[in-house]
C-alpha positions as MATLAB code, in Angstrom:
seq = 'MTAAGIDGHLINWLGHAGGALVFGMFLGLLLQDRSPGRNKALGAAGIAFLWNVAELVGLWLGSVGPYLGAFESTAFSFLPALLFDLVVGGAPVWAGRVGYGLSAAATAVHLAELVSDSEILHGAGLYMVAAGFGVLAVYAAIRRRQRALPALALLLLSLSILHFAEDELHTAWWVELLVHHAGIPLAMFVLLQDYRFVFLDALIRFLANILVALVFAGAAQAWMAKWPSAGLVGVAGLLILYAFARTRVQTLLTRLVFRREELSGYLDSLRGAGDEAALWERAEEQLRVYFGAGMAAASEGEVGEGAVLLGSGMEAGLGVKIGGGQIRVIRFGRRVGGRRYLSEDLQALRVAGERIREELELLREAGMQRLVAQAELRALQAQIHPHFLFNAFNTLYGIIPKEASGARRTVLNLADIFRYFLEADRTFVSVEDEVRIVRAYLEIEALRLGGKLLTELDVDPVVLGARIPLLSLEPLVENAVKHGVAARTEGGTVRIRVWRDGELLRVAVSDTGCGFGEKVATGGGVGLDNVRQRLRLCYGPEADLVIASSAAGATVSFAVPFPL';
ca = [
    -182.724  -37.797 -114.579;
    -182.454  -34.750 -111.741;
    -179.010  -33.076 -111.245;
    -179.149  -34.741 -107.712;
    -179.724  -38.103 -109.422;
    -176.571  -37.408 -111.657;
    -174.487  -36.487 -108.508;
    -175.461  -39.604 -106.722;
    -174.620  -41.822 -109.778;
    -171.156  -39.991 -110.192;
    -170.802  -40.389 -106.497;
    -171.506  -44.226 -106.849;
    -168.894  -44.271 -109.666;
    -166.216  -42.615 -108.025;
    -166.871  -44.254 -104.410;
    -166.653  -47.916 -105.746;
    -163.899  -47.142 -108.174;
    -161.769  -45.793 -105.132;
    -162.903  -48.760 -103.063;
    -161.948  -51.118 -105.683;
    -158.465  -49.286 -105.907;
    -157.785  -49.183 -102.215;
    -158.734  -52.469 -101.437;
    -156.980  -53.899 -104.480;
    -153.834  -52.003 -103.465;
    -154.289  -53.713  -99.853;
    -155.077  -56.964 -101.206;
    -151.649  -56.876 -103.248;
    -149.574  -56.012 -100.070;
    -151.566  -58.914  -98.549;
    -150.510  -61.304 -101.018;
    -146.854  -60.425 -100.676;
    -146.940  -61.311  -96.709;
    -146.348  -64.673  -96.183;
    -147.165  -65.012  -92.568;
    -149.984  -67.350  -91.410;
    -151.901  -65.052  -89.671;
    -152.659  -63.106  -93.167;
    -155.766  -65.355  -94.266;
    -158.587  -63.618  -92.402;
    -157.421  -60.455  -93.541;
    -157.038  -61.618  -96.972;
    -160.290  -62.782  -97.159;
    -161.756  -59.831  -96.069;
    -159.779  -57.583  -98.337;
    -160.706  -59.720 -101.298;
    -164.578  -59.766 -100.569;
    -164.388  -56.167 -100.046;
    -162.470  -55.821 -103.578;
    -165.276  -58.046 -105.386;
    -167.994  -56.185 -103.662;
    -166.633  -52.927 -105.150;
    -165.764  -54.410 -108.625;
    -169.330  -55.898 -108.657;
    -170.844  -52.521 -107.988;
    -169.253  -51.026 -110.612;
    -170.147  -54.029 -113.202;
    -173.844  -53.080 -112.096;
    -173.263  -49.293 -112.851;
    -172.078  -50.226 -116.279;
    -174.739  -52.404 -117.170;
    -177.325  -49.951 -115.797;
    -179.256  -52.562 -113.257;
    -178.016  -55.028 -110.753;
    -179.403  -58.726 -112.087;
    -180.580  -61.278 -109.491;
    -177.301  -63.274 -109.563;
    -174.985  -60.200 -109.489;
    -177.238  -59.048 -106.563;
    -177.089  -62.370 -104.977;
    -173.445  -62.334 -105.025;
    -173.338  -58.630 -103.690;
    -175.464  -59.472 -100.923;
    -173.184  -62.638 -100.108;
    -170.146  -60.829  -99.956;
    -171.718  -58.111  -97.590;
    -172.829  -61.173  -95.315;
    -169.371  -62.472  -95.115;
    -167.414  -59.104  -94.774;
    -168.592  -58.646  -91.289;
    -167.812  -62.205  -90.173;
    -164.284  -62.026  -91.190;
    -163.908  -58.331  -89.696;
    -165.442  -59.467  -86.284;
    -162.852  -62.470  -86.148;
    -160.183  -60.028  -86.605;
    -161.520  -57.758  -83.861;
    -161.989  -60.534  -81.354;
    -158.437  -62.146  -82.436;
    -160.115  -65.937  -82.284;
    -160.793  -65.656  -78.709;
    -163.002  -67.251  -77.657;
    -163.698  -69.602  -80.535;
    -167.414  -69.968  -80.171;
    -167.397  -66.161  -80.846;
    -165.924  -66.574  -84.341;
    -168.159  -69.698  -85.015;
    -171.371  -67.690  -84.215;
    -170.185  -65.002  -86.478;
    -169.666  -67.602  -89.522;
    -172.778  -69.189  -88.711;
    -174.738  -66.114  -89.040;
    -173.196  -64.964  -92.269;
    -173.642  -68.584  -93.568;
    -177.518  -68.429  -92.543;
    -177.861  -64.972  -94.163;
    -176.142  -66.512  -97.536;
    -178.447  -69.345  -97.565;
    -181.187  -66.650  -97.417;
    -179.782  -64.535 -100.400;
    -179.470  -67.638 -102.259;
    -182.841  -68.637 -101.931;
    -183.884  -65.487 -103.662;
    -182.684  -67.088 -106.913;
    -185.271  -69.782 -106.674;
    -188.362  -68.007 -104.970;
    -190.484  -65.034 -105.732;
    -190.538  -64.036 -102.186;
    -189.929  -60.108 -101.654;
    -189.041  -60.276  -98.372;
    -186.077  -62.660  -98.498;
    -183.535  -59.863  -99.718;
    -184.532  -57.597  -96.865;
    -184.666  -60.454  -94.167;
    -181.058  -61.242  -95.028;
    -179.513  -58.235  -94.620;
    -181.495  -57.256  -91.557;
    -180.158  -60.475  -90.245;
    -176.732  -59.575  -90.621;
    -177.036  -55.852  -89.581;
    -178.917  -57.105  -86.274;
    -176.533  -59.995  -85.623;
    -173.224  -58.486  -86.060;
    -174.598  -55.088  -84.550;
    -174.810  -57.513  -81.207;
    -171.521  -59.037  -81.926;
    -169.856  -55.619  -82.420;
    -170.900  -54.488  -78.997;
    -169.699  -57.822  -77.421;
    -166.249  -57.347  -79.174;
    -166.110  -53.641  -77.739;
    -166.665  -55.261  -74.226;
    -164.490  -58.454  -74.602;
    -161.380  -56.387  -76.372;
    -161.379  -53.011  -74.802;
    -158.055  -52.213  -76.456;
    -159.884  -52.740  -79.797;
    -163.136  -50.811  -79.012;
    -162.702  -48.379  -81.953;
    -162.423  -51.237  -84.566;
    -165.492  -52.917  -82.737;
    -167.470  -49.540  -83.212;
    -166.419  -49.480  -86.814;
    -167.900  -52.981  -87.058;
    -171.201  -51.837  -85.299;
    -171.346  -48.848  -87.795;
    -170.577  -51.003  -91.000;
    -173.450  -53.460  -89.778;
    -175.925  -50.577  -89.353;
    -174.939  -49.212  -92.933;
    -175.898  -52.642  -94.171;
    -179.800  -51.673  -93.642;
    -179.332  -49.076  -96.478;
    -179.115  -51.977  -99.024;
    -182.329  -53.674  -97.650;
    -184.223  -50.320  -99.110;
    -186.030  -51.210 -102.426;
    -185.206  -47.640 -103.584;
    -181.756  -46.207 -104.068;
    -181.298  -42.775 -102.526;
    -180.185  -40.298 -105.112;
    -178.863  -37.659 -103.152;
    -175.133  -37.568 -103.245;
    -174.423  -36.835  -99.586;
    -176.580  -39.626  -98.519;
    -174.836  -42.028 -101.193;
    -171.379  -41.009  -99.858;
    -172.201  -41.309  -96.093;
    -174.437  -44.360  -96.212;
    -173.954  -46.627  -99.264;
    -170.184  -45.934  -99.072;
    -169.877  -46.229  -95.443;
    -168.455  -49.692  -95.677;
    -165.026  -48.819  -97.388;
    -163.626  -46.462  -94.731;
    -165.157  -48.695  -91.900;
    -163.791  -51.890  -93.195;
    -160.458  -50.592  -94.008;
    -160.300  -49.137  -90.416;
    -160.796  -52.510  -89.003;
    -158.188  -54.166  -91.187;
    -155.626  -51.489  -90.773;
    -155.067  -52.173  -86.987;
    -152.564  -54.751  -87.682;
    -151.461  -53.265  -91.129;
    -151.947  -49.613  -90.902;
    -147.886  -48.549  -91.585;
    -147.468  -51.020  -94.347;
    -150.317  -49.804  -96.186;
    -149.574  -46.113  -95.190;
    -146.205  -46.774  -96.607;
    -147.422  -48.158  -99.867;
    -149.978  -45.446 -100.519;
    -147.720  -42.529  -99.714;
    -144.989  -43.912 -102.323;
    -147.568  -44.448 -104.837;
    -148.826  -41.123 -104.547;
    -145.651  -39.608 -104.687;
    -144.577  -41.770 -107.726;
    -147.842  -40.484 -109.364;
    -146.709  -36.789 -108.508;
    -143.551  -37.071 -109.849;
    -144.675  -38.675 -113.150;
    -147.341  -35.987 -113.590;
    -144.514  -33.282 -113.361;
    -142.274  -34.837 -115.735;
    -144.993  -35.830 -118.137;
    -146.281  -31.697 -117.996;
    -142.609  -31.203 -118.736;
    -142.426  -33.583 -121.649;
    -145.633  -32.215 -123.069;
    -143.909  -28.618 -122.867;
    -140.922  -29.692 -124.335;
    -142.592  -31.285 -127.448;
    -144.776  -28.164 -127.938;
    -141.743  -25.731 -127.739;
    -138.930  -27.817 -129.526;
    -140.902  -30.392 -131.684;
    -137.726  -31.161 -133.679;
    -135.920  -32.154 -130.851;
    -138.511  -33.838 -129.050;
    -137.195  -37.356 -128.678;
    -134.039  -36.119 -127.323;
    -135.551  -34.099 -124.738;
    -138.122  -36.858 -123.632;
    -135.214  -39.331 -123.330;
    -133.351  -36.861 -121.231;
    -136.469  -36.167 -119.229;
    -136.985  -39.937 -118.707;
    -133.563  -40.309 -117.121;
    -134.147  -37.415 -115.162;
    -137.529  -39.004 -113.781;
    -135.875  -42.204 -112.925;
    -133.048  -39.978 -110.857;
    -135.955  -37.653 -109.071;
    -138.402  -40.811 -108.261;
    -135.290  -42.220 -106.493;
    -134.312  -39.244 -104.583;
    -137.792  -38.734 -103.680;
    -138.445  -42.393 -102.340;
    -135.182  -42.031 -100.275;
    -136.378  -38.702  -98.894;
    -139.698  -40.352  -97.600;
    -137.595  -43.202  -95.990;
    -135.810  -40.760  -94.220;
    -137.852  -37.846  -93.437;
    -141.371  -39.620  -93.354;
    -140.795  -42.984  -92.162;
    -137.834  -42.092  -90.228;
    -135.361  -45.128  -91.043;
    -131.659  -43.937  -90.212;
    -128.719  -45.062  -91.887;
    -127.886  -48.687  -91.294;
    -124.018  -48.425  -91.960;
    -123.481  -46.546  -88.671;
    -125.019  -49.451  -86.642;
    -123.206  -51.912  -88.764;
    -119.938  -50.056  -88.143;
    -120.250  -51.133  -84.518;
    -119.666  -54.921  -85.273;
    -116.132  -54.265  -85.664;
    -113.568  -54.955  -83.292;
    -115.671  -57.670  -81.468;
    -113.218  -59.830  -79.559;
    -115.004  -63.162  -80.214;
    -117.898  -64.813  -82.292;
    -119.961  -64.707  -79.185;
    -119.403  -60.786  -78.617;
    -120.274  -60.246  -82.452;
    -123.615  -62.098  -82.229;
    -124.409  -60.221  -79.254;
    -123.730  -56.891  -80.759;
    -125.212  -57.693  -83.860;
    -128.564  -58.654  -82.216;
    -128.664  -55.300  -80.135;
    -127.814  -52.880  -82.629;
    -130.153  -54.447  -85.139;
    -132.927  -54.357  -82.711;
    -132.430  -50.853  -81.774;
    -132.321  -49.942  -85.572;
    -135.676  -51.427  -86.342;
    -137.061  -50.280  -82.766;
    -138.025  -54.180  -82.369;
    -138.083  -56.221  -79.139;
    -137.244  -59.967  -78.617;
    -139.285  -62.627  -80.706;
    -140.678  -65.844  -79.595;
    -139.565  -69.002  -80.972;
    -141.079  -69.022  -84.769;
    -143.200  -71.452  -86.723;
    -140.841  -73.734  -88.682;
    -137.172  -73.582  -89.706;
    -135.663  -70.348  -90.864;
    -133.344  -70.559  -93.900;
    -130.820  -68.358  -94.820;
    -131.770  -64.746  -95.747;
    -134.209  -62.291  -94.341;
    -138.004  -63.415  -93.797;
    -141.321  -62.908  -92.042;
    -142.259  -64.962  -89.156;
    -145.467  -65.662  -87.429;
    -148.851  -64.318  -87.337;
    -147.281  -61.143  -85.783;
    -145.326  -60.580  -89.192;
    -142.092  -60.692  -87.001;
    -138.950  -60.729  -88.778;
    -136.148  -63.407  -89.095;
    -132.690  -63.088  -90.218;
    -130.628  -66.396  -90.872;
    -127.234  -66.332  -91.318;
    -125.320  -69.309  -92.548;
    -122.039  -69.841  -90.311;
    -120.561  -72.912  -91.978;
    -121.069  -76.508  -91.910;
    -124.290  -76.427  -93.110;
    -125.529  -74.453  -89.910;
    -127.751  -71.518  -89.867;
    -128.208  -68.975  -87.086;
    -131.374  -66.956  -86.615;
    -131.550  -63.607  -85.302;
    -135.304  -63.062  -84.357;
    -137.008  -59.586  -84.227;
    -140.545  -59.104  -82.398;
    -143.164  -56.176  -82.690;
    -141.657  -52.830  -83.691;
    -142.594  -49.734  -81.510;
    -145.553  -48.179  -82.549;
    -147.094  -50.894  -84.585;
    -144.972  -50.396  -87.515;
    -144.649  -53.341  -89.857;
    -141.699  -54.681  -91.447;
    -141.496  -53.656  -95.125;
    -139.715  -54.958  -98.199;
    -137.103  -52.143  -97.304;
    -136.632  -53.729  -93.905;
    -136.130  -56.936  -95.209;
    -133.399  -55.645  -97.695;
    -131.790  -54.005  -94.827;
    -131.672  -57.145  -93.141;
    -130.132  -58.894  -95.864;
    -127.473  -56.419  -96.038;
    -126.795  -56.977  -92.426;
    -126.554  -60.627  -93.001;
    -123.818  -60.274  -95.347;
    -122.020  -57.704  -93.064;
    -122.235  -60.309  -90.305;
    -120.919  -63.053  -92.388;
    -117.833  -60.594  -93.557;
    -117.131  -60.066  -89.754;
    -117.207  -63.842  -88.815;
    -114.877  -64.389  -91.630;
    -112.316  -61.905  -90.455;
    -112.650  -63.269  -86.994;
    -112.097  -66.860  -88.194;
    -109.256  -65.709  -90.329;
    -107.800  -63.832  -87.438;
    -107.976  -66.835  -85.034;
    -106.710  -69.027  -87.560;
    -103.411  -66.517  -88.183;
    -103.231  -66.823  -84.456;
    -103.427  -70.758  -84.423;
    -100.724  -70.800  -86.936;
     -98.613  -68.612  -85.461;
     -98.711  -70.549  -82.292;
     -98.053  -73.634  -84.115;
     -95.283  -72.181  -85.741;
     -93.789  -71.186  -82.306;
     -94.423  -74.809  -81.096;
     -92.630  -76.110  -84.091;
     -89.578  -73.655  -83.417;
     -89.471  -74.726  -80.117;
     -89.624  -78.466  -80.690;
     -87.222  -78.233  -83.831;
     -83.971  -79.666  -82.931;
     -82.351  -78.896  -86.280;
     -84.638  -80.504  -88.602;
     -81.949  -81.329  -91.386;
     -79.724  -82.901  -88.700;
     -82.984  -85.017  -87.525;
     -83.669  -85.923  -91.357;
     -79.856  -86.899  -92.117;
     -79.787  -89.082  -88.892;
     -82.867  -91.043  -90.624;
     -81.288  -91.493  -93.685;
     -78.198  -92.708  -91.895;
     -80.031  -94.905  -89.844;
     -82.262  -96.079  -92.866;
     -78.766  -96.868  -94.632;
     -77.206  -98.925  -91.981;
     -80.083 -101.382  -91.165;
     -79.772 -104.378  -93.265;
     -81.930 -104.912  -96.443;
     -83.037 -107.969  -95.015;
     -84.637 -106.038  -91.752;
     -87.400 -104.677  -94.188;
     -89.972 -103.844  -91.281;
     -86.995 -101.753  -89.312;
     -86.349 -100.047  -92.712;
     -89.887  -99.191  -93.423;
     -90.447  -97.932  -89.839;
     -87.751  -95.269  -90.436;
     -89.370  -94.083  -93.545;
     -92.818  -93.812  -91.890;
     -91.003  -91.777  -89.012;
     -89.507  -89.528  -91.270;
     -92.805  -89.005  -93.309;
     -94.710  -88.218  -89.935;
     -92.019  -85.772  -88.500;
     -92.170  -84.298  -91.882;
     -95.724  -84.023  -92.034;
     -95.924  -82.618  -88.416;
     -93.560  -79.794  -89.233;
     -95.502  -78.582  -92.034;
     -96.997  -75.793  -90.018;
     -97.586  -73.440  -93.118;
    -100.515  -75.557  -94.426;
    -104.154  -74.953  -93.020;
    -105.687  -77.584  -95.028;
    -104.704  -80.820  -96.953;
    -106.378  -83.449  -99.009;
    -107.918  -86.407  -97.653;
    -105.443  -88.670  -99.700;
    -102.467  -86.990  -97.972;
    -104.176  -87.194  -94.329;
    -104.837  -91.016  -95.214;
    -101.451  -91.575  -96.154;
     -99.939  -90.079  -92.788;
    -102.757  -92.646  -91.042;
    -101.253  -95.637  -92.822;
     -97.744  -94.650  -91.829;
     -98.700  -94.276  -88.344;
    -100.484  -97.495  -88.279;
     -97.768  -99.531  -89.357;
     -95.626  -98.329  -86.741;
     -98.394  -99.138  -84.459;
     -98.768 -102.723  -85.956;
     -95.232 -103.472  -85.596;
     -95.311 -102.566  -81.517;
     -98.559 -104.296  -80.915;
     -98.675 -107.087  -83.350;
    -101.964 -109.024  -83.567;
    -103.398 -107.078  -80.971;
    -103.950 -104.325  -83.609;
    -106.510 -104.881  -86.337;
    -107.434 -102.023  -88.576;
    -110.286 -101.418  -91.251;
    -109.945  -98.634  -93.757;
    -112.783  -97.487  -95.784;
    -112.159  -94.345  -97.794;
    -114.629  -93.553 -101.025;
    -112.263  -92.545 -103.683;
    -114.412  -89.665 -104.538;
    -113.318  -87.885 -101.407;
    -109.389  -88.184 -101.782;
    -109.056  -85.108 -103.630;
    -111.300  -83.215 -100.736;
    -109.645  -80.695  -98.291;
    -109.837  -80.932  -94.857;
    -107.973  -79.040  -92.028;
    -104.395  -80.351  -91.386;
    -104.170  -83.211  -88.788;
    -107.878  -83.416  -88.373;
    -107.743  -87.490  -88.972;
    -104.706  -88.875  -87.658;
    -105.157  -87.442  -83.985;
    -108.758  -89.485  -84.112;
    -106.826  -92.467  -85.041;
    -103.963  -92.154  -82.684;
    -106.467  -91.644  -80.090;
    -108.393  -94.596  -80.612;
    -105.183  -96.956  -80.697;
    -103.870  -95.694  -77.721;
    -107.193  -95.508  -75.524;
    -109.148  -97.827  -77.266;
    -106.928 -100.898  -78.405;
    -103.548 -100.620  -76.637;
    -104.953 -100.557  -73.073;
    -106.786 -103.772  -73.580;
    -104.925 -106.868  -73.049;
    -106.494 -108.653  -75.831;
    -106.522 -105.751  -78.051;
    -109.197 -104.735  -80.530;
    -110.008 -103.008  -84.100;
    -109.916  -99.485  -85.166;
    -112.360  -98.714  -88.235;
    -111.750  -95.591  -90.330;
    -114.336  -94.183  -92.735;
    -114.586  -91.330  -95.097;
    -117.205  -90.861  -97.324;
    -119.014  -88.437  -99.005;
    -122.989  -87.864  -97.785;
    -124.689  -85.328 -100.149;
    -122.949  -81.925  -99.539;
    -121.200  -83.078  -96.599;
    -117.660  -84.979  -95.999;
    -117.868  -87.298  -93.119;
    -115.150  -88.988  -91.153;
    -115.679  -91.497  -88.608;
    -113.187  -93.155  -86.563;
    -114.272  -96.175  -83.981;
    -112.737  -98.553  -82.096;
    -113.706 -101.605  -79.847;
    -112.201 -100.585  -76.889;
    -114.059  -99.775  -73.448;
    -114.968  -96.303  -74.449;
    -114.072  -92.880  -73.121;
    -115.893  -92.976  -69.754;
    -115.480  -89.934  -67.996;
    -113.454  -88.246  -70.597;
    -116.711  -87.773  -72.524;
    -117.787  -84.829  -70.526;
    -114.691  -83.213  -70.867;
    -114.568  -83.430  -74.626;
    -112.174  -86.590  -74.942;
    -108.724  -84.911  -74.011;
    -106.047  -82.712  -75.511;
    -105.770  -84.467  -79.053;
    -109.420  -84.490  -79.554;
    -109.851  -80.986  -78.189;
    -106.894  -79.537  -80.725;
    -108.976  -81.270  -83.746;
    -112.398  -79.665  -82.198;
    -110.566  -76.167  -82.248;
    -109.336  -76.565  -85.949;
    -112.811  -77.518  -87.085;
    -114.467  -74.505  -85.436;
    -111.980  -72.254  -86.491;
    -112.070  -73.563  -90.248;
    -116.055  -73.733  -90.356;
    -117.484  -71.932  -87.368;
    -118.629  -72.697  -83.855;
    -121.108  -74.914  -84.814;
    -118.426  -77.589  -86.346;
    -117.800  -80.054  -83.686;
    -116.960  -83.652  -82.860;
    -119.481  -85.921  -82.179;
    -118.544  -88.613  -79.442;
    -120.381  -92.021  -79.130;
    -119.209  -94.285  -76.143;
    -120.014  -97.307  -74.422;
    -118.568 -100.269  -72.915;
    -118.356 -101.738  -76.303;
    -116.195  -99.159  -77.799;
    -116.405  -95.746  -79.197;
    -116.815  -93.552  -82.305;
    -115.415  -90.263  -82.932;
    -117.067  -88.420  -86.074;
    -117.155  -85.127  -87.647;
    -118.847  -83.453  -90.916;
    -117.528  -80.742  -93.138;
    -119.098  -79.194  -96.229;
    -118.249  -80.875  -99.637;
    -116.848  -80.021 -101.822;
    -113.965  -77.878 -100.341;
];
């Protein structure tokens, strides 16, 4: 074999090994991408990877058999179709279908080689692909002018396919390099139009890790040669230093090459937000500035808690749990310069999500403290010597004849209710305690309304120990009695239900009155508004009362996480 032949053979080994490595890395990156638009790029990268592996197998075996040759020809028939679909972006639809139809026809010709002795089928299939996709590439350059360069790369790739239609392989190394392996950089150029930054990031980091590893491998070899008796100790120390150096190099790459700033400075600006609305506005603004991203359109499907990639454009989303089972999502659009969201960006989003949750908790705690302080102030203002008041209740209870059991029971219920109302230092109480006060209130109202008031109390024993905000049930019952039953001459029924529904504790109070009427639009009144405010402070802005009203009555309900 001539020297030129040996050089060409070596170039083929190196070229296809490099192609398998490059497309293999790119394939791995695409497999980590969960966006729906990755499938075309994934198919193209997969075919290119398998083509290079098949070429390496043929080089190792020394010849390309009919089946391996048919596989290579089929791969080279479908690769341009996928790349063409990526260039035109699926519009118009007929263009993509023409490309896939052309590839299918060429594949049928190649498969016919396996059962036919015709010598023209192999060349005919490749000429069909080269000519057909050459025309389609020119169409793509005219149709998508902003992608003229990828279309030109596709045209050159189509022309390079003619090289495989020849019966004899070129032996000059420069011919093999420029023609035989042209498909590797040309296909990668088309693929990297949408993934160039993510691939560059992975490639540079990979090469940096290899360089650091080589340096420390050389250091370890030198140590073993000079101090063989202390070899294990030195190698162990070098491994520790390698881990440290690798981390430092990656950090420097992140800051110097990829120009990613420290996230903490942006998150510190979240402090001091006056309310939750201002916090969300500030968080969205700062994170979009940090990532250099714009607003994103509504994403496909729902977004759960955490950081994810959304849509065909690989836009990112951050889901933050805000209480009551509700998740608020911040969506990010395309980044400046065509950069992609990498794994480090998603990690930064997760850190930001934790910080936002912390700030939300601080705001809610501060709001709860203000509410408690206001409640204490109101209690002090309304307080008329509580000891004197309870002594008066005890005296009244003592002078009521034992035969008047209803009056005596009413005094005890009043004492319990007043004592419960004055417990401003408690934020949460058990469902059992709240139900006890509801029973006491209903007994008093039953004496006043008599047969006009009918009650139904359905409380699941499982929820009795669960904790809910103080006075979150009693005002609902009081509202139902006052506005739903007492207002009607014929009276009515108040139904109270507390039960567990999966991870939620549900409370519903309904009556058979005339409904809320115009009060539904204003939230149902002061009493219900106080309950609504307690729920929002305890569980976030998404926690709210649900009011259903009609001429046949009304139902007020809410749901909070269970267990608490």
